[in-house]
C-alpha positions in Angstrom: -3.2 9.1 43.1 -4.4 7.3 40.0 -6.4 10.3 38.8 -3.3 12.5 39.2 -1.2 10.1 37.2 -3.7 10.2 34.4 -3.7 14.0 34.4 0.1 13.9 34.2 -0.1 11.9 31.1 0.8 8.3 30.2 4.2 6.7 30.7 5.7 7.1 27.2 8.5 4.6 27.9 5.9 1.9 28.6 4.2 2.7 25.3 7.5 2.7 23.5 8.2 -0.9 24.7 4.7 -1.8 23.5 5.6 -0.4 20.1 8.8 -2.5 20.0 6.8 -5.6 20.9 4.3 -5.0 18.1 7.1 -4.4 15.7 8.7 -7.7 16.6 5.4 -9.5 16.1 5.0 -7.9 12.7 8.6 -8.9 11.7 7.8 -12.5 12.6 4.5 -12.5 10.7 6.2 -10.9 7.7 8.8 -13.6 7.7 6.3 -16.5 8.0 3.6 -15.3 5.6 3.9 -16.4 2.0 4.5 -13.6 -0.5 1.4 -12.5 -2.4 1.3 -12.1 -6.2 1.4 -8.3 -6.1 4.4 -8.4 -3.7 6.2 -10.8 -6.1 5.4 -8.5 -9.0 6.9 -5.6 -7.1 9.9 -7.8 -6.4 10.3 -8.1 -10.1 10.3 -4.3 -10.2 13.1 -4.2 -7.6 15.3 -6.4 -9.9 14.7 -4.0 -12.9 14.8 -0.6 -11.2 13.3 2.2 -13.2 11.9 5.7 -12.5 8.4 4.5 -13.1 6.2 1.5 -13.9 2.8 1.0 -15.5 0.9 0.6 -12.2 2.7 2.9 -9.7 5.7 5.1 -9.1 9.0 3.3 -8.1 9.3 3.7 -4.3 8.0 0.3 -3.4 10.7 -1.3 -5.7 13.4 0.8 -4.0 12.2 -0.4 -0.6 12.2 -4.0 -1.6 15.6 -3.7 -3.2 17.0 -2.3 0.1 15.4 -5.1 2.1 16.5 -7.9 -0.2 20.0 -6.5 -0.3 20.2 -7.0 3.4 18.3 -10.3 3.9 17.9 -11.9 0.5 14.8 -12.6 -1.6 12.8 -14.3 1.1 9.6 -13.0 2.6 11.4 -11.0 5.3 13.8 -9.5 2.9 11.0 -8.3 0.6 9.0 -6.9 3.6 11.7 -5.8 6.0 11.0 -2.1 5.7 7.3 -2.6 6.3 7.3 -3.2 10.0 10.3 -0.9 10.6 8.6 2.0 8.7 5.4 1.5 10.6 7.3 1.8 13.9 9.3 4.9 12.9 6.2 6.4 11.3 4.3 6.0 14.6 6.9 8.1 16.3 6.5 10.8 13.6 2.8 10.6 14.0 3.0 11.0 17.8 5.0 14.2 17.3 2.5 15.5 14.8 -0.3 14.8 17.2 1.5 16.9 19.8 1.8 19.8 17.4 -1.5 19.5 15.5 -3.9 18.0 18.0 -5.9 19.9 20.6 -8.0 19.3 23.7 -7.7 19.0 27.4 -5.0 17.0 29.0 -1.3 16.6 28.4 0.1 16.4 24.9 1.6 13.0 25.7 -1.9 11.6 25.9 -2.7 12.8 22.4 0.6 11.3 21.2 -0.2 7.9 22.5 -3.8 7.8 21.4 -3.0 8.8 17.9 -0.3 6.2 17.5 -2.4 3.5 19.1 -5.5 4.2 17.0 -3.5 4.2 13.7 -1.7 1.0 14.6 -4.9 -0.7 15.6 -6.5 -0.2 12.2 -6.7 -3.3 10.1 -5.2 -1.3 7.3 -1.9 -0.6 9.1 -1.9 -4.0 10.8 -2.0 -5.8 7.4 0.0 -3.1 5.5 2.9 -3.3 8.0 3.5 -7.0 7.2 3.1 -6.8 3.5 5.0 -4.7 0.9 2.8 -2.6 -1.4 3.0 1.0 -2.6 0.8 1.9 0.4 3.6 0.9 2.8 6.0 3.7 1.9 3.1 6.0 1.1 1.9 5.9 4.7 5.3 6.4 6.1 5.9 9.6 4.0 2.4 10.8 4.8 3.2 10.7 8.5 6.5 12.3 7.8 4.7 15.1 6.0 2.3 15.6 8.9 5.2 15.8 11.3 6.7 18.5 9.2 3.4 20.3 9.0 3.0 20.2 12.8 6.5 21.6 13.3 5.7 24.3 10.8 2.6 25.4 12.7 4.2 25.0 16.1 7.5 26.9 15.4 6.5 29.2 12.6 9.9 28.5 10.9 9.6 28.5 7.2 12.4 25.9 6.6 9.9 23.2 7.6 8.2 23.8 4.2 11.3 22.2 2.7 10.8 19.1 4.8 7.1 19.1 4.0 7.8 19.4 0.3 10.4 16.6 0.4 8.0 14.3 2.2 5.1 15.0 -0.2 7.4 14.5 -3.2 8.6 11.1 -1.9 5.0 10.2 -1.1 4.1 11.0 -4.8 7.0 8.7 -5.7 5.2 6.0 -3.7 1.7 6.4 -5.1 -0.1 9.0 -7.2 -2.9 9.6 -4.7 -0.4 11.5 -2.5 -1.1 14.5 -4.6 -4.6 14.7 -3.0 -3.5 15.8 0.5 -0.9 18.0 -1.2 -3.7 19.7 -3.2 -5.7 20.1 0.0 -2.7 21.8 1.6 -2.4 24.2 -1.4 -6.1 25.1 -1.0 -5.4 25.8 2.7 -2.7 28.2 1.6 -5.1 30.0 -0.8 -8.2 30.0 1.4 -6.9 30.7 4.9 -5.4 33.9 6.3 -2.5 31.9 7.7 -1.9 30.2 4.4 -1.9 33.4 2.4 0.6 34.9 4.8 3.0 32.0 4.0 2.4 32.5 0.3 4.0 36.0 0.7 7.3 34.2 1.7 9.5 32.0 -0.5 9.2 29.0 1.7 6.1 27.2 0.4 7.2 27.9 -3.1 10.6 26.3 -2.5 8.9 23.4 -0.8 6.7 22.9 -3.9 9.7 23.1 -6.2 11.5 20.5 -4.1 8.5 18.2 -4.3 8.3 18.6 -8.1 12.1 17.9 -8.5 11.7 14.6 -6.5 8.7 13.6 -8.7 10.4 14.7 -12.0 11.9 11.3 -12.8 8.4 9.7 -12.7 7.2 12.4 -15.2 10.2 11.8 -17.4 9.6 8.0 -17.4 6.0 8.6 -18.4 7.0 10.9 -21.2 9.3 8.3 -22.5 6.6 5.6 -22.4 3.7 7.4 -24.0 2.4 8.6 -20.5 1.3 5.0 -19.9 1.1 5.1 -16.1 -0.6 8.5 -16.0 -3.2 7.4 -18.6 -3.8 4.2 -16.7 -4.4 5.8 -13.4 -5.8 9.1 -14.5 -8.2 7.6 -17.0 -10.4 6.4 -14.2 -11.3 9.9 -13.1 -14.0 10.7 -15.6 -16.1 7.6 -15.2 -19.8 8.3 -14.6 -22.3 5.5 -13.9 -25.0 6.9 -11.6 -27.1 3.7 -11.9 -24.4 1.9 -9.9 -23.4 4.8 -7.6 -25.3 3.4 -4.6 -23.4 0.1 -5.0 -20.0 1.8 -5.3 -20.7 4.2 -2.4 -21.8 1.4 -0.2 -18.7 -0.6 -1.1 -16.5 2.5 -0.3 -18.2 2.9 3.1 -18.0 -0.8 3.9 -14.4 -1.0 2.9 -13.5 1.9 5.2 -15.5 0.4 8.1 -13.5 -2.9 7.6 -10.1 -1.3 7.3 -10.5 1.2 10.1 -12.4 -1.4 12.2 -15.9 -0.3 13.5 -15.0 1.5 16.8 -12.0 3.3 15.3 -14.2 4.4 12.3 -16.6 5.9 14.9 -13.6 7.7 16.6 -12.3 8.9 13.2 -15.8 10.3 12.3 -16.2 11.9 15.7 -12.8 13.5 15.4 -13.7 15.0 12.0 -16.9 16.4 13.4 -15.1 17.9 16.4 -12.5 19.4 14.1 -15.2 21.0 11.9 -16.7 22.7 14.9 -13.3 23.9 16.2 -11.7 24.9 12.9 -12.3 28.6 13.3 -10.2 28.8 16.5 -7.9 25.8 16.1 -5.3 26.1 13.3 -4.3 22.5 13.6 -7.8 21.3 13.1 -8.3 23.6 10.2 -5.3 22.5 8.2 -6.0 18.8 8.9 -9.6 19.3 7.5 -8.1 20.8 4.3 -5.7 17.8 4.2 -8.5 15.3 4.5 -11.8 16.6 3.1 -10.9 17.5 -0.5 -9.2 14.1 -0.9 -12.2 12.4 0.6 -14.5 14.2 -1.8 -12.4 13.0 -4.7 -12.9 9.4 -3.6 -16.6 10.0 -3.2 -16.8 11.5 -6.7 -15.0 8.6 -8.1 -17.4 6.2 -6.5 -20.2 7.8 -8.5 -18.8 6.1 -11.6 -16.5 3.3 -10.6 -15.3 1.1 -7.7 -13.0 2.8 -5.2 -10.5 0.2 -3.9 -10.7 0.0 -0.1 -7.1 0.8 0.4 -7.1 4.1 -1.6 -8.3 6.3 1.3 -5.8 4.8 3.7 -3.4 7.6 3.1 -5.8 9.8 5.1 -5.8 7.6 8.2 -2.8 9.2 9.9 -4.4 12.7 9.8 -7.7 11.2 11.0 -5.9 9.4 13.9 -4.6 12.8 15.0 -8.1 14.3 15.0 -9.5 11.3 16.9 -6.8 11.5 19.6 -8.8 13.9 21.7 -9.3 12.7 25.3 -13.1 13.1 25.0 -13.4 9.8 23.2 -13.7 7.4 26.2 -14.0 4.3 24.0 -10.6 4.6 22.3 -9.2 1.7 24.3 -12.0 -0.5 23.4 -11.6 0.5 19.7 -7.9 -0.2 19.9 -8.4 -3.6 21.6 -11.0 -4.7 18.9 -8.7 -3.5 16.1 -5.6 -5.4 17.4 -7.8 -8.5 18.0 -9.0 -8.5 14.4 -5.5 -8.0 13.2 -4.2 -10.9 15.3 -6.9 -13.1 13.8 -5.6 -12.2 10.3 -2.0 -12.9 11.4 -2.9 -16.3 12.7 -4.9 -17.3 9.6 -2.1 -16.1 7.2 0.6 -18.0 9.1 -1.0 -21.0 10.8 -4.4 -21.3 9.0 -6.2 -22.8 12.1 -9.6 -22.4 10.4 -10.4 -24.0 7.0 -12.3 -21.5 4.9 -13.1 -21.3 1.2 -11.1 -18.9 -1.0 -14.1 -16.6 -1.3 -14.0 -16.0 2.5 -10.3 -16.3 3.2 -8.2 -13.7 1.4 -5.0 -15.3 2.9 -5.8 -18.6 1.1 -6.8 -16.9 -2.1 -3.8 -14.6 -2.3 -0.9 -16.2 -0.5 -1.3 -19.9 -0.1 0.4 -22.7 -2.0 2.8 -20.9 -4.3 5.8 -23.0 -3.4 3.9 -26.3 -4.0 2.5 -25.0 -7.3 6.0 -24.0 -8.5 7.4 -27.4 -7.6 4.6 -29.2 -9.5 5.2 -27.0 -12.6 8.9 -27.6 -12.4 8.3 -31.3 -12.5 6.2 -31.0 -15.6 8.7 -28.8 -17.6 11.4 -30.5 -19.5 15.1 -29.9 -18.5 16.1 -26.6 -19.9 12.6 -25.6 -20.9 10.9 -22.4 -19.8 7.8 -21.8 -17.7 5.4 -19.1 -18.9 2.3 -17.4 -17.5 0.0 -14.7 -18.8 -0.9 -13.2 -15.4 1.7 -10.9 -14.0 1.3 -12.1 -10.4 1.5 -15.7 -11.4 4.5 -15.2 -13.6 6.2 -13.2 -10.8 5.5 -15.9 -8.2 7.0 -18.5 -10.4 10.1 -16.4 -11.1 10.6 -15.9 -7.4 10.1 -19.6 -6.6 12.1 -21.1 -9.5 15.5 -19.5 -9.5 17.0 -22.3 -11.8 14.2 -22.1 -14.4 13.7 -19.5 -17.1 10.3 -17.9 -16.4 8.6 -15.9 -19.1 5.8 -13.4 -18.5 3.4 -13.0 -21.4 1.4 -9.8 -21.2 1.7 -6.4 -22.9 2.8 -4.7 -19.6 6.2 -6.5 -19.8 7.1 -4.4 -22.9 7.6 -1.4 -20.5 10.3 -3.2 -18.6 14.0 -3.3 -19.4 13.9 -7.1 -19.5 15.4 -9.5 -22.1 12.9 -10.7 -24.7 12.8 -14.4 -25.4 13.3 -15.4 -29.0 11.6 -18.8 -29.0 12.0 -22.3 -27.4 9.9 -24.9 -25.8 8.3 -25.0 -22.3 5.1 -25.2 -20.4 2.4 -22.5 -20.0 0.1 -22.0 -17.0 -3.3 -20.5 -17.2 -5.9 -20.2 -14.4 -9.0 -22.3 -15.0 -11.1 -19.2 -14.6 -9.4 -17.6 -17.6 -9.6 -20.5 -20.0 -12.7 -19.1 -21.8 -10.7 -16.0 -22.8 -7.3 -17.7 -23.3 -5.1 -16.2 -26.0 -2.6 -18.7 -27.3 -1.3 -16.5 -30.2 2.1 -16.0 -28.6 2.8 -19.8 -29.2 3.3 -21.6 -32.5 2.0 -24.8 -30.9 0.2 -25.5 -27.7 -1.1 -28.9 -26.3 -2.8 -29.2 -22.9 -1.1 -31.8 -20.8 -2.8 -31.5 -17.4 -4.0 -29.5 -14.4 -2.2 -28.4 -11.3 -3.5 -27.0 -8.0 -2.5 -24.3 -5.5 -3.6 -25.4 -2.1 -3.1 -25.1 1.7 -3.8 -28.1 3.9 -5.9 -29.7 1.2 -8.0 -26.6 0.7 -7.7 -25.6 -2.9 -7.1 -21.9 -3.6 -7.0 -22.2 -7.4 -6.5 -24.6 -10.3 -4.4 -24.1 -13.4 -4.4 -25.7 -16.8 -0.9 -26.6 -18.1 0.0 -26.6 -21.8 3.2 -27.7 -23.5 4.1 -24.9 -25.9 6.5 -23.5 -28.4 7.0 -19.8 -28.1 6.5 -18.1 -31.5 9.4 -15.8 -32.4 8.5 -12.1 -32.8 5.1 -12.4 -31.1 3.1 -9.2 -31.0 2.1 -9.9 -27.4 4.7 -8.5 -24.9 6.9 -11.3 -23.6 9.9 -11.0 -21.2 12.3 -13.2 -19.4 11.8 -12.4 -15.7 14.6 -12.2 -13.2 15.4 -15.2 -11.1 15.1 -15.4 -7.3 17.8 -16.8 -5.1 
């Protein structure tokens, strides 16, 4: 009887309840984990909405604005759409696995395995409880894969419009979304099925729709001297072969960590199986075009510079589909290991049961002690005086934590924001001790060091900051802006 039940496929309602349970846990973790500097920075974006920013397109700001409109500026408000989008995206991924996957056994098995494998990666486990540009990016990638699966399964050209819209919104989330889109364009040019579609208006209309959705980002860059495109695209031509082995090793190690080891093995095996079946399996062929050109771009970049571990994460949904074949008997063990590692990170970020140094504990280094630091700084500043910082993350954390205090960010990037410019005044200025050697006090007409404050968790110091009493020089050439206040 048991073997017959397995052949009939898994009970989808049971897995649906498991997904709801995982989502509830993620919502709790998102509410209890302190906001990281990057998240606070993106929160500032959400208070000054624009079609583009120096670092990324605007989608993460829109998602934070939606969450905080519902639940306020706390951690859960900032991150609300993270756990929810991971759950909804899992449903889209399961449908994509049904249409694009292959192998023996019922399609429901592939649907479950693809969803479980992606959710068990450390990348999604952490990304679902934090709000970064990767959060909406992964959602729109799974939406695009769902539309691609429907396109191949039904042969209806109107799915190109959904696919184009999803890719356009993904590009509004992060520029790397253009890489799978480029791989899809190569599939259209290099495969018989793709060339057949090019003789119809549908893929062209989808491309136009994607371009229209991305047009505001282009217009913003044009109005700001192409600042964001130059910042991100300027990395592409780096070439340092002497350090290529180091960068490639870091790339491989980062993926092994974010996938978790057994899921990385399953992803690799899925790619190899797809390569062997591509000639007779349209789903495998199109997914290889989706993944491999983008992967080669990351490898090429690693020949000259460091590839951040999270950059290739946008390819994980497609790799989860390829890894969902029933031939991989160890998928349950891989999922169990991935969820266990994610749970350890959740416990450390919320309860910190283990005392580690900041070098070993990223939750301490990035998220711990911001409220206490803000209170200490508030006590040092005179009534009515401002608080200033020259690191964007530090300034953003202070702005979020000190709603009744004027917080000034001092860095050239702030000149690209539609924020009020301070004209002078007195206050305190914070600088990390690790930056003192390169400290630039030119924005101030006077500066006197008055002490040191710490950011810590349970007595474990994450970072120390020098505090200066300063007078802001009017008309400073360094970009300065008054940041929005939290509530």
